[in-house]
Each structure stands twice: as structure tokens, then as C-alpha cells.
C-alpha positions in Angstrom: -16.0 25.1 -28.9 -14.0 27.6 -27.0 -12.5 30.6 -28.8 -8.8 29.9 -29.1 -8.0 33.6 -28.7 -9.3 33.6 -25.1 -6.7 32.1 -22.9 -4.3 32.9 -20.1 -1.7 34.4 -22.4 -4.2 36.7 -24.1 -5.7 37.7 -20.8 -2.3 38.5 -19.4 -1.5 40.7 -22.4 -4.8 42.5 -22.0 -4.1 43.1 -18.4 -0.8 44.9 -19.4 -2.7 46.9 -22.0 -5.4 48.3 -19.7 -3.4 48.6 -16.5 -2.8 52.4 -17.0 -6.5 53.0 -17.3 -8.0 50.8 -14.5 -7.6 50.5 -10.7 -5.9 47.5 -9.0 -8.9 47.0 -6.7 -8.2 45.8 -3.2 -8.6 42.5 -1.6 -9.6 42.1 2.1 -9.4 39.0 4.2 -12.0 38.8 6.9 -13.0 36.4 9.6 -16.2 34.8 8.6 -17.5 35.4 12.1 -17.8 39.1 11.2 -20.5 38.1 8.8 -22.1 35.4 11.0 -20.1 32.6 9.3 -18.1 30.9 12.0 -15.0 28.8 11.3 -14.4 30.4 7.9 -11.9 32.8 6.4 -13.1 34.8 3.4 -11.3 36.8 0.8 -13.3 39.6 -0.7 -12.2 41.2 -4.0 -13.7 44.7 -3.9 -14.2 45.3 -7.6 -17.0 47.8 -6.8 -14.1 50.2 -6.2 -13.1 50.1 -9.9 -13.5 53.2 -12.0 -17.2 53.7 -12.9 -18.3 51.5 -9.9 -17.9 48.0 -11.4 -15.6 45.5 -13.1 -17.2 46.5 -16.4 -14.5 49.2 -16.9 -12.1 46.5 -17.7 -14.0 45.3 -20.7 -14.9 48.8 -21.8 -11.3 49.9 -22.0 -10.2 46.7 -23.6 -12.7 47.2 -26.5 -11.8 50.8 -27.0 -8.0 50.2 -26.9 -8.0 47.1 -29.1 -10.4 48.3 -31.8 -10.6 51.2 -34.2 -13.1 53.8 -33.1 -15.0 55.6 -35.9 -15.9 59.2 -35.9 -19.4 58.3 -34.8 -17.9 56.9 -31.6 -19.2 53.9 -29.8 -22.6 52.6 -28.9 -23.6 50.2 -26.1 -26.7 48.6 -24.7 -26.7 48.0 -21.0 -28.8 47.3 -17.9 -26.6 50.0 -16.4 -23.1 49.1 -15.3 -21.7 48.4 -18.8 -23.2 51.7 -20.0 -21.6 53.6 -17.1 -18.2 51.9 -17.9 -18.4 52.6 -21.6 -19.3 56.2 -21.0 -16.4 56.6 -18.6 -13.9 55.0 -21.0 -15.1 57.1 -23.8 -14.7 60.2 -21.7 -11.2 59.3 -20.7 -10.2 58.5 -24.3 -11.9 61.5 -25.9 -14.5 59.4 -27.9 -18.2 59.9 -28.4 -20.6 57.4 -26.8 -24.3 56.7 -27.0 -25.7 54.4 -24.4 -29.1 52.6 -24.6 -30.6 51.4 -21.3 -34.0 49.8 -20.4 -36.5 51.3 -18.0 -35.3 49.0 -15.2 -31.9 50.8 -15.1 -31.4 52.4 -11.8 -31.4 56.2 -11.5 -27.9 56.1 -10.1 -26.6 54.4 -13.2 -28.5 56.8 -15.6 -27.1 59.8 -13.7 -23.5 58.5 -14.0 -23.8 57.9 -17.7 -24.9 61.5 -18.2 -22.2 62.8 -15.9 -19.6 61.1 -18.0 -20.8 63.0 -21.1 -22.5 60.2 -23.0 -25.8 60.5 -24.8 -28.3 58.4 -22.9 -31.4 56.8 -24.5 -34.0 54.9 -22.5 -35.5 52.2 -24.7 -37.9 49.4 -23.6 -38.2 47.7 -20.2 -35.5 45.1 -20.4 -31.9 44.7 -21.7 -33.0 42.9 -24.9 -35.1 46.0 -25.9 -32.1 48.3 -25.5 -29.8 45.9 -27.4 -32.1 46.0 -30.4 -32.3 49.8 -30.3 -28.5 50.0 -30.0 -28.1 47.7 -33.0 -30.4 50.0 -35.0 -28.4 53.0 -34.0 -25.1 51.4 -35.0 -26.5 50.6 -38.4 -27.8 54.1 -38.8 -24.8 56.1 -37.4 -21.8 53.9 -38.1 -20.9 53.8 -34.4 -18.9 50.8 -33.1 -20.9 48.4 -31.0 -19.4 47.5 -27.6 -21.3 44.4 -26.3 -21.8 44.0 -22.6 -20.7 40.4 -22.5 -20.8 38.5 -25.8 -17.6 39.9 -27.4 -14.1 38.6 -27.3 -12.6 41.9 -26.1 -15.2 42.2 -23.4 -14.3 38.7 -22.1 -10.6 39.4 -22.2 -11.1 42.5 -20.2 -13.2 40.9 -17.6 -10.8 38.0 -17.4 -8.2 40.4 -16.0 -10.1 40.3 -12.7 -8.9 36.7 -12.4 -5.4 37.6 -13.4 -5.2 40.4 -10.8 -6.8 38.4 -8.1 -4.4 35.5 -8.6 -1.5 37.9 -8.1 -3.1 39.1 -4.9 -4.3 35.8 -3.5 -2.6 32.8 -5.2 -4.0 30.2 -2.7 -7.7 30.4 -3.3 -9.6 27.1 -3.5 -13.0 28.5 -4.6 -14.2 31.8 -6.1 -17.9 32.8 -6.1 -18.9 35.0 -9.0 -22.3 36.6 -9.9 -23.6 35.8 -13.4 -25.6 38.0 -15.7 -24.7 37.7 -19.4 -21.6 35.7 -18.4 -18.8 38.0 -19.5 -17.3 38.2 -16.0 -17.5 34.5 -15.1 -16.5 33.5 -18.6 -13.3 35.6 -18.5 -12.4 34.6 -15.0 -13.0 30.9 -15.7 -10.9 31.1 -18.8 -8.1 32.6 -16.7 -8.2 30.0 -14.0 -8.9 27.1 -16.4 -9.9 24.7 -13.7 -7.1 25.5 -11.2 -9.6 27.2 -8.9 -13.2 26.0 -8.3 -15.3 28.8 -9.9 -19.0 28.8 -8.8 -21.6 31.0 -10.5 -24.4 32.7 -8.6 -27.6 33.8 -10.3 -30.9 35.3 -8.9 -33.7 32.8 -9.0 -35.6 35.3 -11.2 -32.9 35.4 -13.8 -31.4 31.8 -14.2 -29.7 32.4 -17.6 -26.6 30.2 -17.2 -28.6 27.6 -15.2 -31.1 27.1 -18.0 -28.3 27.1 -20.6 -26.4 24.4 -18.9 -29.6 22.3 -18.5 -30.3 22.7 -22.2 -26.7 22.3 -23.4 -26.8 25.7 -25.2 -27.8 29.3 -24.4 -31.6 29.7 -24.3 -34.0 32.6 -23.6 -35.3 32.6 -20.0 -37.0 34.9 -17.5 -35.2 38.1 -16.8 -36.4 39.8 -13.6 -35.8 40.2 -9.9 -34.0 42.6 -7.7 -30.8 42.6 -9.8 -32.6 43.0 -13.1 -30.4 46.0 -14.0 -27.2 44.0 -13.8 -27.9 40.2 -13.7 -30.9 39.7 -16.0 -30.3 39.5 -19.8 -32.5 37.0 -21.6 -29.7 34.6 -22.2 -26.0 34.1 -21.6 -23.4 34.8 -24.3 -22.5 32.3 -27.0 -18.8 32.9 -26.5 -18.7 32.3 -22.7 -20.9 29.2 -22.8 -18.3 26.6 -23.7 -16.0 28.1 -21.1 -18.7 27.7 -18.5 -19.3 24.1 -19.6 -15.6 23.3 -19.2 -14.5 25.4 -16.2 -17.5 26.5 -14.0 -18.0 24.0 -11.3 -21.7 24.7 -10.7 -24.3 27.5 -10.6 -26.3 28.3 -7.5 -29.6 30.2 -7.6 -30.3 32.6 -4.8 -33.6 34.4 -3.8 -34.0 38.1 -3.9 -34.4 38.4 -0.2 -31.1 36.6 0.4 -29.4 39.1 -1.9 -30.9 42.0 0.0 -29.7 40.4 3.3 -26.2 40.2 1.8 -26.3 43.9 0.9 -27.3 44.7 4.5 -24.6 42.4 5.9 -21.9 44.0 3.8 -23.0 47.4 5.1 -23.3 46.4 8.7 -20.0 44.5 8.9 -17.7 46.4 6.5 -19.5 49.6 5.6 -19.4 48.4 2.0 -22.3 49.6 -0.2 -22.9 47.0 -2.9 -25.7 46.9 -5.5 -27.8 43.8 -5.6 -25.7 42.2 -8.4 -22.6 43.0 -6.4 -23.8 41.3 -3.3 -25.3 38.2 -5.0 -22.1 36.1 -4.7 -21.9 36.6 -0.9 -25.6 35.7 -0.5 -25.0 32.0 -1.2 -22.6 31.8 1.7 -24.8 33.7 4.1 -27.8 31.6 3.2 -25.9 28.3 3.6 -26.5 27.3 0.0 -22.7 26.9 -0.4 -20.9 25.4 2.6 -17.1 25.3 2.3 -15.1 22.3 3.5 -12.9 22.8 6.6 -9.9 24.8 5.6 -11.2 25.8 2.2 -10.1 29.2 1.2 -13.1 31.0 -0.4 -13.0 34.2 -2.5 -16.1 36.3 -3.1 -16.2 38.9 -5.9 -18.1 42.0 -4.9 -18.5 43.2 -8.4 -20.6 46.4 -8.4 -21.7 49.4 -6.3 -23.7 51.6 -8.5 -26.9 52.2 -6.5 -28.9 54.8 -4.7 -31.2 52.2 -3.2 -29.3 52.3 0.2 -30.9 53.5 3.4 -29.1 51.4 5.9 -29.5 52.8 9.4 -29.4 56.3 8.1 -29.0 58.9 10.9 -27.3 62.2 11.4 -23.8 62.2 12.7 -23.4 62.8 16.5 
């Protein structure tokens, strides 16, 4: 059953609450031919230009503005982007933050967490290990837990991407959204509530929502692949799952090499540097795994850009 407090009205109120603290990220309309997709117009929502490099800042600020923060501050477990966002929000709001990340977290994300003044702890190899460690720290210290995706405030914050995008592009037919724990697609799907076709995109090596939909409930699954630091928890969130059942049209699995190709294409065509999770949604179009109908207006959410794994045509300036 869907949480009654997650709806268009509550997402709209959340958007007003956090607007002073977030960027209204740009939308760019491009000719699909620029990306090798003839006969198609695309709308890209460049959420990688958000504070802290991803959409996660929305959920982080929502949590810290809606909830009482104890003296011990906040604690978060993250594959990377959520930790960066919580560290940034804590810095801006003058709160203490402790961030637990797994060994697969990229060096770029670890560096940014430290730069924002948070205490960084590397624990285990996967997100689930860091989550367990963060829960122990919360119990020991009294710090407030800020969950990366399975928390109502997090879903409300991520849903503001949909609210903002609809203001900017009210005529979308379809929106492609990457899936990790499901906070982003859950919030966006709750906002659109079936008025736009929302399609999830997951790496083949981390099919969390795919397996949950097959089983009829969230289940543990494999958590690996090129986007393991952003799209590979062991399972999707309990709160988002009924939203996905109701309002996510389908989920498409995409191979790591297709995600890498999408990263390269974004750089070559637009000089946009996306991390693997940020480029995953575009990959299903470039690979032909989703083929729009004639005249269909397709949006692609480029959701993150925290990476140092970019060496595209590097050369000295002339």
C-alpha cells in the first residue's frame, strides 16, 4: 500500500521548502541526430549540475529541514552520492555529519565528502555493509539517520525533480530514470502518478527493481557492475515499491558496456561528464532497447556527475 503522505501536494510543498537550498537544474532539448538517434527529439534534465553533483541534494535537504537534528548530527550510509549530498547539506546548515561508504565508492565521492567537512568511514565492500555500520553508529552516538532512499522525506525530496521538470517541460510523454534503491524513480513516479510514462533503467548487474517486480515484493539480489557506487543496493526500498507497481511502466536492464558508451556519447556530443549511474538512462535509447513511437516526446534524466573516471580524448589545449 502506498504511503498516503507521498503525493503531489506533499511533493509540491517540499519543493517550496527546499527551493532556497537547491539549484533549478537546466533542461536542454536536443536533436536526437546529435547522439546518433535520427528522427527523435530528446529533452535532457541535467540534474548532475545540482549542488553536490546529483539529485541526492534534494532528499538530503528535505530530511534536514523537516526533521529535528540532535547534537550528534546526522549519519548516512551511501554508495557515494547520498553521502556527498548529506555532507553538503550538513555543511550548509551547520550540522555535524558522519558518512559511511563501502570500498566500491569512487575516490571522487570520498574526496568531496571530506571537502564538505563530514567524518568519512569506509566500511565493507558494498552498500549493505555501510548501512549496517551506520545503524550501529546511530545507536551508539544518537545521530539522526538519513536513509539514501527508503525514507518518506527522501522520497519527497527526490520527487521534486518531477515537479520541477513538469514546470520546465509540461509536454513529455515518457521519462527515462535510472534506478538504484528507488528513491528517485519512486518520488518522480508519485509526482506524475501515471500522467507521464515513467521507465526505469537498471544495470544488468544490479536488477533490484526488476527482481522485486517479478517477485511481487522487494528481494535481495546481486549488486555489482560499473555503477555499483550509485545503482547497486541489495534491494529496492519498501516505501517506493508500491509506487513502482502502480506508476512505473516498465524496467529495462542495460549492460555495462552500453552505459560506458552513453558516457562517451554525452561527452562527445554535449561535453557533459556523467558518472555511470548518471548515463544509464540514456543508454537504453542509444542501444535501441527502448524505441520511441513517432512524435513521442522523451525525457532523459542525467542524474549524477561525481566521477574522476573520465579520460575522454584528453589532450592539451592548442
